[in-house]
C-alpha positions, 0 to 999 in steps of 0.5 A: 209460826209465831209473830216473827214468822219463825216456827216454834220447835218441838223435840222429844226424846228417850234416855236409858241408863243402867248402872252396875255396882260390883262389890256393892251388895244389894239388900232386901227391904229388911236390910238382909244382904242379897246374893247379888250386886246392886243394879240400877236402871233409869228410863226417861222420856221428855218433850221440849217446846222452844218459841222464839219471842224476838231475834235474840230471846226464846222461851223454852219449856220442858216436861220430863218423866223419869222412872228408876228401879233397882234391886236395892230395896233397903231405902232407909237412907236413900231412895233407889226406886222412884218415879219423878215428874218435872216441868221446867221453863225458862228464857234463852238469850242470844248475844 
């Protein structure tokens, strides 16, 4: 509990997204067309901490890890396969 007698909250979660692009042919690293449509998959895990500072103000922090993979390997103009860490922090006001 914080000084206000209110408990902080912790949340955790997992997200999965899959995208299928019919008619968009996947390519190899060397720009050769494959015999399959492009498919992307994204896995994300995150944790959020919320701490009430006053009755109207809450501090929020979030950390997230995301991994995207695709059968699209030609990445000259855009990344289809990546890992991403992000950390966010902010203040929420009630009114």
